[in-house]
C-alpha positions in Angstrom: -18.2 6.6 4.2 -15.5 6.7 6.9 -11.9 7.7 6.0 -10.7 4.2 6.6 -13.3 2.7 4.4 -12.6 5.3 1.8 -8.9 4.4 1.8 -9.7 0.7 1.6 -12.0 1.2 -1.4 -9.4 3.3 -3.1 -6.7 0.6 -2.6 -9.1 -2.1 -4.1 -9.6 0.1 -7.1 -6.0 1.1 -7.3 -6.9 4.8 -6.8 -4.0 6.8 -5.4 -4.6 10.5 -6.2 -1.8 12.5 -7.6 -0.7 15.4 -5.4 -0.8 18.9 -6.9 3.0 19.4 -6.9 3.5 16.3 -9.0 0.5 16.8 -11.3 1.6 20.4 -12.1 5.1 19.2 -13.1 3.7 16.5 -15.3 1.3 18.8 -17.3 4.0 21.5 -17.5 6.0 19.3 -19.9 2.9 18.7 -22.1 2.1 22.4 -22.2 5.7 23.3 -23.2 4.9 21.6 -26.5 1.8 23.7 -26.9 0.2 20.7 -28.6 -3.3 19.5 -28.9 -5.7 18.4 -26.2 -4.3 16.9 -23.0 -5.9 13.4 -22.6 -6.1 11.6 -19.3 -7.1 7.9 -19.7 -8.0 7.5 -16.0 -9.4 10.8 -14.8 -10.1 9.8 -11.3 -10.7 12.8 -9.1 -9.5 15.2 -11.8 -6.1 16.1 -10.5 -4.6 16.6 -14.0 -7.6 18.7 -15.1 -7.2 21.1 -12.3 -3.4 21.2 -12.6 -3.5 21.9 -16.3 -5.9 24.8 -15.8 -3.7 26.3 -13.1 -0.5 26.0 -15.1 -2.1 27.2 -18.4 -3.5 30.2 -16.5 -0.1 31.1 -15.2 1.4 30.8 -18.7 -1.5 32.7 -20.3 -2.3 29.7 -22.4 -5.6 28.0 -23.2 -5.8 24.2 -22.7 -8.4 21.6 -23.6 -8.6 18.6 -21.3 -10.2 15.4 -22.3 -10.3 12.0 -20.7 -12.0 8.7 -19.8 -13.0 7.2 -16.4 -14.6 3.9 -15.7 -15.8 4.6 -12.2 -18.9 6.9 -12.2 -18.8 7.5 -8.5 -15.3 9.0 -8.7 -16.2 11.0 -11.8 -19.1 12.6 -10.0 -17.2 13.4 -6.8 -14.1 15.0 -8.2 -15.1 17.2 -11.1 -17.6 19.9 -11.9 -20.3 19.7 -14.6 -18.2 21.7 -17.1 -15.2 19.4 -16.8 -17.4 16.3 -17.1 -18.5 17.4 -20.6 -15.1 16.5 -21.9 -14.9 13.1 -20.1 -16.3 9.9 -21.6 -17.3 7.2 -19.1 -15.8 3.9 -20.3 -12.9 1.5 -20.3 -9.8 3.0 -21.9 -8.1 -0.4 -22.1 -10.8 -2.1 -24.1 -12.5 0.9 -25.8 -10.0 3.7 -26.3 -10.6 6.9 -28.4 -10.3 6.2 -32.1 -8.3 9.3 -32.8 -4.5 9.5 -32.2 -3.6 11.3 -29.0 -1.3 14.4 -29.1 -0.6 14.6 -25.3 -1.3 12.0 -22.6 -0.9 12.4 -18.9 -1.9 9.7 -16.4 -1.6 8.2 -13.0 -3.2 4.9 -13.9 -5.0 2.5 -11.5 -2.3 0.6 -9.5 -3.9 -2.8 -9.4 -1.6 -5.8 -9.1 -2.0 -8.8 -11.4 -3.6 -11.1 -8.8 -6.5 -8.7 -8.5 -7.3 -8.7 -12.2 -9.9 -11.3 -13.2 -8.4 -14.0 -15.4 -10.8 -13.3 -18.2 -9.9 -9.7 -18.3 -6.2 -10.4 -18.1 -6.5 -12.8 -21.0 -8.2 -10.2 -23.1 -5.6 -7.5 -22.2 -2.7 -9.8 -22.9 -4.1 -10.7 -26.3 -4.6 -7.0 -27.2 -1.0 -6.2 -26.2 0.3 -9.0 -28.4 -1.9 -7.7 -31.3 -0.6 -4.1 -30.8 3.0 -4.7 -30.0 3.9 -8.3 -30.6 4.9 -8.6 -26.9 3.9 -11.7 -25.0 3.5 -9.8 -21.7 4.1 -11.8 -18.5 0.9 -12.6 -16.5 2.3 -10.8 -13.5 2.0 -7.3 -15.1 -0.4 -5.1 -13.2 -3.2 -3.0 -14.7 -1.1 0.1 -14.8 1.3 -1.6 -17.2 -1.6 -2.2 -19.7 -2.6 1.5 -19.4 0.9 2.5 -20.2 1.2 0.3 -23.3 -2.3 1.2 -24.5 -1.5 4.9 -24.2 1.8 4.6 -26.0 0.2 2.8 -29.0 -2.4 5.5 -29.2 0.1 8.4 -29.2 0.2 10.5 -32.4 3.5 11.1 -34.2 5.4 13.7 -32.3 3.1 13.3 -29.4 4.1 13.4 -25.7 3.3 11.1 -22.8 4.0 11.5 -19.1 3.0 8.7 -16.7 3.3 8.3 -13.0 4.0 4.6 -12.5 5.3 2.1 -10.0 8.9 0.8 -10.1 7.7 -2.7 -10.9 7.2 -1.6 -14.5 11.0 -1.4 -14.7 11.8 -4.3 -12.4 9.2 -7.1 -13.0 9.8 -10.2 -15.2 8.2 -8.5 -18.1 10.3 -5.3 -17.8 13.2 -6.2 -20.1 11.1 -7.0 -23.2 8.7 -4.1 -22.5 11.4 -1.4 -22.4 13.2 -2.9 -25.4 10.0 -2.3 -27.3 9.6 1.2 -25.9 13.2 2.1 -26.7 12.9 0.9 -30.3 9.7 2.8 -31.1 9.8 6.0 -28.9 12.2 8.5 -27.4 12.6 8.2 -23.6 13.2 11.8 -22.7 13.5 11.6 -18.9 12.8 9.5 -15.9 12.3 10.8 -12.4 12.5 8.7 -9.3 11.6 9.8 -5.7 13.6 9.5 -2.6 11.6 7.7 0.2 11.1 11.0 2.0 9.8 12.7 -1.2 7.3 10.0 -2.3 4.0 11.3 -3.8 2.3 8.5 -1.8 3.8 8.5 1.7 2.9 5.3 3.6 1.9 3.4 0.5 3.8 0.3 -0.4 4.9 1.5 -3.8 8.0 3.1 -5.2 6.8 5.6 -7.8 8.5 7.2 -10.8 7.7 9.5 -13.7 8.4 8.7 -17.3 8.5 11.4 -20.0 8.2 9.8 -23.5 7.8 11.2 -27.1 6.7 9.5 -30.2 9.9 10.4 -32.1 13.1 8.7 -33.2 14.8 7.0 -30.3 17.8 8.8 -28.7 20.9 7.2 -27.4 20.8 9.1 -24.1 18.2 10.2 -21.6 18.0 12.3 -18.4 17.6 10.5 -15.1 16.8 12.3 -11.9 16.0 12.0 -8.3 13.5 14.2 -6.5 14.4 14.6 -2.8 11.9 17.1 -1.6 8.1 16.6 -1.5 5.6 19.4 -1.9 7.9 22.0 -3.4 8.1 23.6 -6.8 11.5 22.2 -7.5 10.2 19.3 -9.7 8.1 21.6 -11.8 10.9 24.1 -12.3 13.2 21.3 -13.3 10.7 20.0 -15.9 10.1 23.6 -17.2 13.9 24.0 -17.6 14.1 21.1 -20.0 15.4 18.4 -17.6 18.9 19.8 -17.0 21.5 17.4 -15.6 23.3 18.4 -12.4 26.5 20.4 -13.1 25.9 20.7 -16.8 28.0 23.6 -18.1 26.1 26.7 -18.9 23.0 25.9 -16.9 21.7 27.6 -13.8 21.8 25.9 -10.4 19.5 22.9 -10.1 16.1 23.6 -8.6 15.8 22.7 -4.9 15.5 19.0 -4.2 16.5 17.8 -7.7 19.5 15.9 -8.9 19.8 14.7 -12.5 22.3 13.4 -14.9 22.6 12.0 -18.4 22.7 8.2 -18.9 23.3 6.0 -21.9 20.0 4.4 -22.9 21.6 1.0 -23.1 23.1 1.2 -19.6 19.8 2.6 -18.2 17.8 -0.3 -19.7 20.3 -2.9 -18.5 20.5 -1.5 -15.0 16.8 -0.7 -14.8 15.2 2.7 -15.2 14.1 2.8 -11.6 17.7 2.2 -10.4 20.6 4.6 -10.2 23.4 4.2 -12.8 25.8 1.4 -12.4 28.9 2.7 -10.7 31.3 0.7 -13.0 31.4 1.8 -16.6 32.7 -0.1 -19.6 30.4 -3.1 -19.2 32.6 -5.1 -16.7 32.4 -5.6 -13.0 33.9 -8.0 -10.5 32.4 -11.3 -9.5 28.8 -11.8 -8.6 27.4 -13.9 -5.7 26.6 -16.8 -8.1 30.3 -17.4 -8.6 30.8 -18.2 -4.9 27.5 -19.3 -3.6 24.0 -20.6 -4.5 20.8 -19.1 -3.2 17.6 -20.9 -2.4 14.4 -19.6 -0.9 13.3 -20.7 2.6 10.8 -23.5 3.2 7.3 -22.8 2.1 5.1 -24.6 4.6 1.7 -23.6 3.2 0.5 -22.9 6.7 3.1 -21.4 9.1 0.5 -21.2 11.9 0.2 -25.0 11.8 3.6 -26.2 10.9 5.7 -23.8 13.0 5.3 -24.8 16.7 6.1 -23.4 20.1 7.6 -25.3 22.9 4.2 -25.5 24.6 2.5 -27.0 21.5 5.3 -29.6 21.1 4.8 -30.5 24.8 1.1 -30.5 24.7 0.9 -33.0 21.8 4.0 -35.0 22.8 5.6 -34.6 19.4 9.0 -36.4 19.4 12.2 -34.6 18.5 12.9 -36.6 15.3 9.9 -35.0 13.7 11.0 -31.5 14.5 13.7 -29.1 13.2 14.7 -25.7 14.7 13.4 -23.0 12.3 12.9 -19.3 12.1 10.0 -17.6 10.2 10.2 -13.9 10.8 13.0 -11.4 10.2 12.0 -9.5 13.3 12.9 -12.6 15.4 16.5 -12.1 14.5 17.5 -8.8 16.0 21.2 -8.9 15.1 23.5 -10.1 12.4 24.0 -13.5 13.9 21.5 -16.2 14.7 22.9 -18.3 17.6 21.6 -21.0 19.9 21.2 -18.4 22.6 19.0 -16.3 20.3 16.8 -19.4 19.6 16.6 -20.2 23.3 15.5 -16.6 24.0 12.8 -16.8 21.3 11.5 -20.1 22.7 11.4 -18.7 26.2 9.3 -15.8 24.9 6.8 -18.3 23.4 7.8 -17.7 19.8 7.3 -20.7 17.4 10.7 -22.2 16.7 10.0 -25.8 15.7 9.2 -26.9 12.2 7.1 -30.0 11.9 9.1 -31.8 9.3 7.3 -35.0 8.1 7.8 -37.4 5.2 5.6 -39.7 3.3 4.4 -42.0 6.1 0.6 -42.3 6.6 -0.9 -40.7 9.6 -1.5 -44.0 11.4 2.3 -44.7 11.6 3.0 -41.5 13.6 2.8 -41.3 17.5 -0.7 -40.8 18.8 -0.2 -37.2 19.8 1.1 -36.3 16.4 -1.8 -38.1 14.8 -4.1 -36.0 16.9 -2.4 -32.8 15.8 -2.6 -33.8 12.1 -6.3 -34.5 12.4 -6.8 -31.1 13.8 -5.2 -29.7 10.6 -7.5 -31.9 8.5 -10.5 -30.6 10.4 -9.3 -27.0 9.8 -9.3 -27.6 6.0 -5.6 -27.4 5.5 -5.4 -30.2 2.9 -7.6 -28.0 0.7 -5.2 -25.0 0.7 -3.6 -24.3 -2.7 0.0 -25.3 -1.8 -0.9 -28.2 0.5 -3.4 -29.7 -1.9 -0.5 -30.3 -4.3 1.5 -32.3 -1.8 1.1 -36.1 -1.2 0.4 -36.4 1.6 -0.6 -32.8 2.4 1.6 -32.6 5.5 4.8 -33.6 3.8 7.4 -30.9 4.3 10.0 -29.4 1.9 13.5 -30.4 2.9 16.4 -28.0 3.2 19.9 -28.1 4.5 20.5 -25.3 7.0 22.1 -22.5 5.1 25.2 -20.9 6.7 24.0 -17.4 5.8 20.4 -16.0 5.7 19.1 -13.0 3.8 15.9 -11.2 4.5 13.5 -11.7 1.5 11.9 -8.2 1.9 14.1 -5.7 3.7 11.9 -3.0 5.1 14.4 -1.9 7.7 18.1 -2.6 7.6 19.0 -5.0 4.8 21.6 -7.5 6.1 23.0 -11.0 5.8 22.7 -13.1 8.9 25.2 -15.7 10.0 23.2 -18.8 10.8 25.4 -20.2 13.6 22.4 -22.1 15.1 22.0 -24.0 11.9 18.2 -23.4 11.8 15.9 -23.9 8.8 14.6 -20.7 7.4 11.0 -20.2 6.1 10.1 -18.0 3.2 10.8 -14.8 5.0 14.5 -15.5 4.2 16.7 -16.6 1.4 19.4 -19.1 2.1 23.0 -18.5 0.9 25.0 -21.7 0.4 28.8 -21.1 -0.2 30.3 -23.2 -2.9 33.0 -25.7 -2.0 36.3 -24.0 -1.0 34.7 -20.7 -0.1 35.4 -19.5 3.4 32.0 -18.8 5.0 33.2 -16.2 7.5 35.0 -14.2 4.8 31.9 -14.4 2.5 29.7 -13.2 5.3 32.0 -10.3 5.8 31.9 -9.4 2.1 28.1 -9.6 2.0 27.7 -7.2 4.8 30.2 -4.7 3.4 28.5 -1.3 2.8 29.5 -1.4 -0.9 27.9 -4.8 -1.4 24.7 -3.8 0.5 24.5 -0.7 -1.7 24.4 -3.0 -4.7 21.1 -4.6 -3.7 19.3 -1.7 -5.3 20.6 -3.0 -8.7 19.1 -6.5 -8.4 16.0 -6.0 -6.2 12.5 -4.7 -6.7 11.9 -1.5 -4.9 8.8 -0.6 -2.8 7.6 2.2 -0.6 9.8 3.6 2.2 13.0 2.3 0.6 12.0 -1.4 1.0 13.8 -3.8 -1.4 12.6 -7.2 -2.4 15.2 -9.6 -3.8 14.3 -12.9 -5.5 16.8 -15.9 -5.3 18.1 -15.6 -8.9 18.3 -11.9 -8.6 20.4 -12.2 -5.4 22.8 -14.5 -7.2 23.5 -11.5 -9.6 24.5 -9.3 -6.7 27.9 -7.7 -7.5 30.7 -8.4 -5.1 33.0 -5.3 -5.1 36.7 -6.0 -5.3 37.3 -3.7 -2.4 35.0 -5.8 -0.2 36.6 -9.1 -1.5 40.1 -7.8 -0.8 39.2 -6.4 2.6 37.9 -9.9 3.6 40.8 -11.7 2.0 38.5 -13.7 -0.2 40.6 -13.2 -3.3 43.5 -15.1 -1.8 42.6 -18.8 -1.6 39.0 -18.0 -0.6 37.3 -19.2 -3.7 37.3 -16.1 -5.9 39.7 -15.7 -8.9 41.1 -12.2 -8.8 41.2 -12.1 -12.6 37.6 -13.2 -13.1 35.3 -10.6 -14.6 31.7 -11.0 -15.7 29.5 -8.9 -18.0 27.5 -6.3 -16.2 23.9 -7.5 -15.6 24.5 -11.0 -16.9 
């Protein structure tokens, strides 16, 4: 099997192998307790088996590793015959070990919800409800079920360390999940990774480590950032007992590590994958919702058909009343302003810039060239596409007012708010920001692009690999607007924001 095919197969199965420097740090915490067997519910290529043996040998300890693996091919390729004696082939989620687990270590399969068969998802959700009482949202990935299943199987006093993706702390299900965890377990530490230190470089995931004990909950936890990959700093930090930076009486922090204590309530409210809120005391300044509304861009259901170039418009003779200037890709807007000149430049380069915006009229009432174009769409099977099949007629387009300000839906490069001076209609690659009556658009745009405002995106968005942040419309409305940015723009003086207004953090 070629390297490319192997990577594709691993992605389909959610198999991203844990690098040695991370695996050794994870098992170190479990061996510190000197507890019973270390159990891996998704053995994969055996990274934790090998790491545990190395660390135990250095510490002159003996360690018994046990585990489960559902994929026989992976099991045969990654471990020797002696190791396989302690591994049971099977599905940990549906048929876990009957005995309580003293120590659990895992990097579970990272499979997003849309790749889980509906029958399997229904069974897993039912089991979670039975074990925890949680009605888990259907958008939880397979790794979330592994996490919950392992926690419920943990023995009193037992320890668990999981390598997870940040969506476990940022998804719609996250709040109820972590409330349950915090009520029944002690969250000892959480480690996030700077983009340059990711255990999975080039993979679209933002990973984090969670260290949890089945003990009485504590009011505080340690939260850290690992900034150097491939070093022993993470393992040293774990072995030192999760010291926070600058704690009196401790040695200097291991290389590449920064950590501090956080109140559990603040960490859960802000999000365990996100840095602590800068403002303490539970109160911050206004949020975007107080001065603007946010709506997603137009979902066409088939951008390649409904977003047209000048040459397509000319070829089919589509009249102007049926078209609206539109933009579909963030990369088509190189700067912070979208002007008529930029749109002309895009059209000259052959970029699609015209949205076919039709209503309820039957095909026969449109000009002949437009009728011909719509029949091409029918012949291509567009009316059977999921989104378009729900529309009557299938070519009826969503309607939007052109928003004065645009925001990139998934910021992989430089997150920014774009002044929509050309009054174009955005597609779903953007969110539209609509200032409320009385709010000065230019001043609001200045506030939104203020460095302190942009820094706040990490508290409302979902994080992915390489520092990418995805922000949903309702989440963007919760974006804090720092008083320093508001005052610099003059938006607190007759610009629509009450200088005395305060809102509860996270609400």
